[in-house]
Structure formats: C-alpha cells, structure tokens
N, C-alpha and C positions, 0 to 999 in steps of 0.2 A: 543494529549495526548502523552507525552513521558514516556516510561517505563510502566510496569504493576503495578497496584495498585488498591486499593479499594477506590471508590469515592462515594459520596452521592448525590442523586437528591435533589431538593428543598423540596420534600415531605418526605425526610428522608430515602427513600429506598436506599439500597446499590447495587452497581454493580461493576464488575471487568472490567477494561479497558485492552484491549490487549496491548502487548508490541510492540510498533512500532519502538523502538530504534534500533532493529536488522535489519530493512529493509534497504537494500542497496547492494552495490557490495561486493562480498566475498573478503576476504583479499588476497587470492592467485591469484585472477583474474587480468589480465592486461587489464583493460578497463577504458578508459577516459570517465567518465559518463557525463562530461560537453560538449563533442563534439557533434555538430549537425549532425544528420544522416537523410538521406532521408527515408521517411516512404512509405511503399507500399500504393498505391492509391493517392500519392502526398503529398507534404508538407514536413516539417522537424520537428524534435523534438530531445530531448536528453534523455538519461536514467535518468538523474537527475530530469527532469520534471516528468517522469513516477513515480519515487520513491517518490517525494514530493506530487504528486497527490494522490498516494496510501495512504501515511500517513494521508493526510487530509481527504480522504474518510473514512478511518477506524475510525478516531477521530469523524467525524460527525455521523457515524453509531453508534458508542459506546455511544455518547451523546444523542441519540434519546430516549426520554421517552416513545414514542408510540410503540416501537418495543420490542417484547419478546426477551429473550436471544437466543432462537433458530433462530429467524428471523435475529437477529444481526449476528449470526455465519454464516448463509447462505449467507447473503449479503456481509460479509467480504470475504468469500470464492470466491464469484463471482468477487469481486473487485480484489482479488489477481490473479484470472484466467485471467481477462481482462488486468491487468498490464503485466502478462507474455506474452500474445498475442501481446501487444504493443511493448515489448522488442524484440520479435521475428520479428515483422514487420520492425524493424530497422536493421535487419540482425545480431543481437546480440544473444548470447547463453544465454537463461534464467537461465541455470544451474550455471552461473557465478554470480547470484544475489540471495540474501535472500529476497524473497517476501512472 
C-alpha cells in the first residue's frame, strides 16, 4: 500500500493504511542503498532489500482482517525495529533512513 488512505475490507469495515511512501533513505544521507553489504553473521544484503521488505511487511499487516488496530500497530513497530537492526548489521547508520 503506497501512501496513507482509508480503505475498505470486503465486509465494508474501514481501516487506515500507514504511509509507506516515506520509508527510505533520508535526502541528505549519502548512502548507496543498492550496494551489497556484508551482514553480521554472514551473507550479504542491501538497504534497498530491507526497505522493500519493510514496506511489504507493513502492507501485509495492514491488510490483515484478523488483527485489531492495536495489534497491527504493535507488529508494525516490531517490523520497523527489526529493519533498523538489519540496517545496523550492515554497518549503516539507521539515522540516515526513514523507517
């Protein structure tokens, strides 16, 4: 889901989707989000992968009809925290990102 808006479930209930369009590298940060970086514990990844994963996770949580608004908020906060940890594990400063 791109952008914040009000959406309807099939049963007609309304919900607000969080704004994922702002997730990414901050404008003044000099970070190549496409570059592969070694991750603590082995393997490689890029900030772009983390950002896209976070957007996807937030969209899936927001779309879940079985979760309450409070549970959605808690799970989104956890996803943001894990994305921050993944960014840090790549040796990047999470303060350079809007997560």
